[in-house]
N, C-alpha and C positions, 0 to 999 in steps of 0.2 A: 262339746258339752258346755252348757251355759251355767255352770254351778254357782258362780258368784251371784247371779241375778235370781236364782231360784231358791235361795234360802227361805224356809218356811212354807215351801210348797211340797206337796206329798210325793210328786213324781216328775220326771222329765216330760211326760205326756201332759200333765196339768200345766206345767210351765209353757210348753208349746201352744196349747189351746189358749192360754192367756195372752201369750205373745201375738198369736194370730189376731185376737181381738184388739190389742194395743196398737198393732200396726195399721188397723182400720181407722185410727185417728188421722191418717193421711188422706182420708176421703176429701174430695174437693167440695162437696155439698155440706154446708153447715148443719143442716137437719140430720144427715147421716152421722156426721161427727158427734153431735149432741147425743144421739141414741147410744153410740159407742162409749161416750163419757158416762152415761147413766149405767150401762152394763158394767164398766170397770169400777164404778163407785160401789155397785152391789158386791163386787169381789172384796172390797175393803183393802186392808193393808196387804193382802196377798198379791194385789195388782201392781204394787210399787216397783218390785224388781222387774216384772215384764215391761212396765212403762219405761223404766230407765234402759232396759235393752233396746226398746224401740227407738229411744233418743239416740243411743249409740248407733244403731243401724241407720237412722236417718241422717247421720252426720255427713253423709256423702253429698247431701244437698247443699246448694249454695246458700250462705247465710242471707243473701239478698232476696232469696226465693220466697215470695208471698205464701206459696204452698207449704214450705217448711215452717214459716212463721205461724200459720194457721194450725199446723200440727203441734208446734211447741205451746201455742195458746191453749189448745184443747187438753194437751197432756198437763199443763199447769193447772187448768180448771179442774181436772180430775183429782189431782193431788190436793188441791185446796178443799174440795168437797169430801175427800177421805179424811182430811184434817189431821189433828195431833197424833193419832195412832201411827201415821206414816213417818213421823219425825225420826225415831231411831234407825230406820232403814236409810232415810235420806242423809242423816248425820254420817253414817258409815261410808256412803258414796262420796261425800264432800272430800274425804281424806284418803279414799282408796287409791293407792298408787297404781294398781293394775287397771283402774277404769279409765276409760277415754276422757279427755279434758272436757269435752262437751257434757259428759255425765256429771263431772265434778261441778261444773258451773251451774248446770240445770238443777242439781240437787240443792246447792247453796241458795239459788234463787227460789226454789220451792219452799225452803225452810223459811226464808224471809216472808213469802206470800202467806204461808199457813199461819205463821205468828203475827202477820199483819204489822210488820215492824216499820217504824219511820226511819229516817236516816241515822239518827243516833242509835236506835235499837239494833240496826243492822250492824253497826261497828262494834256493838258489844257482843253479839253472838257469832260474828263472822270468824271463820277459822283462818282467814288471811292466806289461803293456800295459793292463790294466783297473785303474784306481785309484779309490779312494774318497777324497774330500777332506773333512776335517773341521776345524773350528776348535777348537783346544785352547789355553787360556791365551793367547788373542790371536794364535796362530800357526796357519797352515794346515798340517796334517799329512796326508800322503798315505799310504794303506795299500793294498797290492796286494790285489785281490779274490780272486785265485787262490791265493795262498800266505801271505797275511796279514802280509807283511813291512812294516814302516814303512819308506817309501822316503826315503832321504837323497839329496841333490843328486848325490853321486858315483855312486849306483846308476843314474841316468838317462843317464849318458854312454856 
């Protein structure tokens, strides 16, 4: 059962139907993907969970695969067109411990895109969930993978 991704949907059947549509973002032909984007945008905020489920399902593809990149681009375009109503759902999945890391990253990136943030704006809204730890001059320095901000202890509170 896909309950985390089906919040706000009436039934498991409705979720399954929308996931079937979202998985069609994997079409190789751009015109077909564009039609799927249009369909998902008509669903509005209800489509966000199924899109994130499709992102998690598609995680088995190699990151270097153009096919997967086309899918992610179409999924991102859909969320940008749904716009700000999608933000509360996306914010939940940025921090969701049970979600796949690809979903966490995709949700954070979608927030950046929807809000059309520059580098400084990204640093302000980023939750800094994914951090790279490096040793510099004998000190551990944490840098956010998503927004490149050097994380200070007060940023983690």
